[in-house]
C-alpha positions as a printed Julia matrix, in Angstrom:
101×3 Matrix{Float64}:
   0.0    0.0    0.0
   1.3    3.44  -0.93
   1.33   6.2    1.74
  -1.21   8.17  -0.29
  -3.64   5.27  -0.82
  -6.93   5.92   0.97
  -8.08   3.79   3.87
 -11.46   3.86   5.59
 -11.49   4.77   9.27
 -14.3    5.03  11.77
 -13.9    7.89  14.2
 -15.92   8.92  17.25
 -16.58  12.63  17.64
 -18.79  13.5   20.59
 -20.47  10.12  20.56
 -21.16  10.3   16.83
 -19.42   7.63  14.79
 -18.53   8.39  11.21
 -16.53   6.75   8.49
 -13.93   8.77   6.66
 -11.41   7.95   3.97
  -7.91   9.3    4.58
  -4.49   8.73   3.04
  -2.77   5.76   4.68
   0.02   7.96   6.04
  -2.48  10.34   7.76
  -4.06   7.76  10.07
  -2.05   8.83  13.11
  -2.96  12.5   12.59
  -6.64  11.55  12.35
  -6.44   9.55  15.6
  -4.62  12.46  17.27
  -7.4   14.85  16.19
 -10.07  12.4   17.36
  -8.28  12.11  20.72
  -7.98  15.9   21.12
 -11.71  16.36  20.5
 -12.55  13.53  22.92
 -10.35  15.0   25.66
 -11.92  18.44  25.35
 -15.45  17.03  25.0
 -15.04  14.81  28.07
 -13.46  17.57  30.17
 -16.21  20.03  29.32
 -18.89  17.38  29.84
 -17.63  17.04  33.42
 -17.32  20.8   33.88
 -20.82  21.55  32.58
 -22.9   18.39  33.25
 -26.21  20.17  32.57
 -25.23  21.09  29.0
 -26.39  18.75  26.25
 -23.9   16.77  24.21
 -24.88  18.91  21.23
 -24.03  22.11  23.09
 -20.71  20.69  24.35
 -19.87  19.58  20.82
 -20.74  23.05  19.47
 -18.49  24.63  22.12
 -15.66  22.27  21.18
 -16.16  23.01  17.47
 -15.91  26.73  18.19
 -12.79  26.22  20.31
 -11.01  24.3   17.56
 -12.14  26.79  14.9
 -10.81  29.69  17.01
  -7.5   27.94  17.53
  -7.31  27.28  13.79
  -7.97  30.95  13.0
  -5.3   31.99  15.51
  -2.88  29.58  13.88
  -3.64  30.97  10.42
  -2.87  34.48  11.67
   0.43  33.3   13.17
   1.27  31.51   9.94
   0.61  34.68   7.93
   2.97  36.64  10.2
   5.61  33.92   9.87
   5.32  33.99   6.07
   5.75  37.77   6.1
   8.82  37.49   8.34
  10.31  34.77   6.17
   9.73  36.85   3.04
  11.43  39.83   4.68
  14.39  37.68   5.74
  14.63  36.22   2.25
  14.66  39.71   0.7
  17.4   40.81   3.1
  19.47  37.72   2.36
  19.14  38.3   -1.38
  20.42  41.86  -0.89
  23.33  40.61   1.21
  24.23  37.93  -1.32
  24.04  40.38  -4.22
  26.22  42.89  -2.33
  23.52  45.55  -2.12
  23.56  47.96   0.81
  20.85  47.28   3.39
  19.11  50.49   4.38
  18.37  49.54   7.98
  21.63  47.93   9.12
């Protein structure tokens, strides 16, 4: 089996089982994601026992979406910094004078 060949997996998210097809080499990442959701879901279920599973799952979905958005913003800043560093290195390599050194 090639690393990119798809395999079927059954995952449990908030008590809902679903089958997904993922590349063979992504199985561990899928299980890690499933585990992260389960840990947060279970912790919040204990913290707020009167909330429905649906509400807890919605809260967890929001939490992961917020973290994802924060990560995208950090990534964008990192790309900008890398581009700036690359431009500076190109100037150094070409022998150009850097204005801010």
